[in-house]
Phi, psi and omega in degrees: 000067176307169178291354163262013171212150191043070176060013175058023189264350185238038194259045175289129178233107177148143177271136180300141177278340175216178189285335193244000180242144177298160180296140177299154178299144176093347174274179181235145165237103189296330183294338179295324175299320177296317180298317178294322178296317176298319180295315182289330173300316179295324177299312181296314181296315180299314178294322180296313179297318178299319178295322179291325177293315179295329180277355179083006179284326176246144178293144184293323181250095185199182175298332178292321176296321175298319180297321178297313179299320181298311181297315184290346181290338184214352188290322177283321171305326178300316182293320177294322177298314181296322177294323180295332179302327189238015187284329180295312176302322179295323184282000177288345180290159170291155191301319183298316179292318180299311181295319180297319179296312181294325178296320182288328187251356177233304183295316181301306178294333177299307183290318182298310185279336171296319178293313180296308181296319179296321179295317177299315179296324180297317183272347179273091184297338181263013178291150177294330185228071178296145181230162182260171175296329178295320177300319180294319181295333182277007181299342180295334179222353175233098182300149179265124173048226187290349181289355173305327183299316181297320179297312184290320182292328176294315176300321179298315179300319179295317181296317180293322178300315179294321180298317179292325178292336175273010177064029175284138174277165182297324178294322177295317179297318178300317179300319178295320179292327176295319178297320177297320179295316179300318177297322180294316185272355181285345181092002178282089185274079184279349178214153177257008181278115185298332180299316179294323177296321179294320177299317178297325183279330191246341182299334180302327182282325173293320176298319176298317179298321180294326178287315181299326182301328183256016177256179179274356187298312181302317179293323179295318178295324179295336178265354183291147181294160180300316181297320180293319177299318179297319180293322177298316180296313181298316181296317181295311179293326178294322179297320177300315180299319180296316179294321180294319181294335175277000181058042184243014184296333184268003177289135183305327181275316186281334181298313177298327178297315178296318181296314181293323175300317179293323179298309183286330174296317179292321177299314179296317180295320179296317178297320179296314180297320178294320180293321180280345182057048179239162178051052182298340178300327180297317177297323178296321176301320179297320181291337179248027189288330174299312181299317179295315184300311187285334188250347191295324183292327179297313182288314184292317179293323177299317177299315181298316182296316181296313184290318183280309187280319184273320183261348178068030184253119187243021180297115184301318186288329174295316178297317183292307186289306183290319179299320178294315179299318178295318180297333180270311192271333177291320173299322177297316178300318178298319179294319179296317179298316179298320179293320181296324182267004178071034180232085182276357193284003174282344183233326178223165183274354181246167180284122185265139175297157184271324187272147181305318182291328176290322177300318181294317180295319178295322179295319179296317179295328181292343179295000000 
């Protein structure tokens, strides 16, 4: 998800020159592409499994349901954490430039794909979640489906920009996000606006990312041995499984523990994959994660409806494997075609570079 991909919020590109300062703008940190790629893979799989359960192809109470709970315990906190890593450099811009950039790479795809996705759902009578024209019209304040993330991340960017302009330090911001989280999980429902509830639930991870960005941890992990990185990943993912098996993922105290375990496990795994230079396709998913994020449900759900309803084929593994592949690669293909014909406006409001390295450089500059 360069900042020209997946809401442009996770696009740090560059290795730190020293232990305590974030990477300068315009450099690359390749492991971040791996982290984004792992995250967007989980998004596609999680949505796919949920859709198959709702469609009756998979049993509601099964290992697949457990897998959905497992994925949802940390995949969105991971994205907020990654955005937090690089939010301070982004917020150095003047407000007009800052707002214009975020509008082009977050607000624009939010409205465009909410309209496209909502229209498809409206006319797809066999969709799991049919919606009305009124639902589509309310996108200005009630996000549709997964597009809530774009809405919330834009609000987050505005809040962080204001916090930095008030000279708040990252530790102060983290403390405030912890207070917001406590307020959210306390049951004090002072508003019915889901966007504010999402901010309360997820800003804590962006705050954590902003603190980690200026700590020695990223550099320390980059120097960690391969075996140690693997053990960190196994331990983190294992801890999530242990908490999930106790059916405690939704507990206010244990949920952040599971989310943070998943964040650091994914961070360690991404660094390991980058160091070994293996599974480069995962990094490519990361570079095209905005495109995958906004379009994957249309393609994957369309495949499920055609195969199940029209062809009467209910093989779960065909739906899982092929549906996931379609959800990842058809949006990438669409993005490549748009780049080839010089029409980037299906995903962002600005003209996008065609080559991956140009996309990465533009994403870094967009921070």
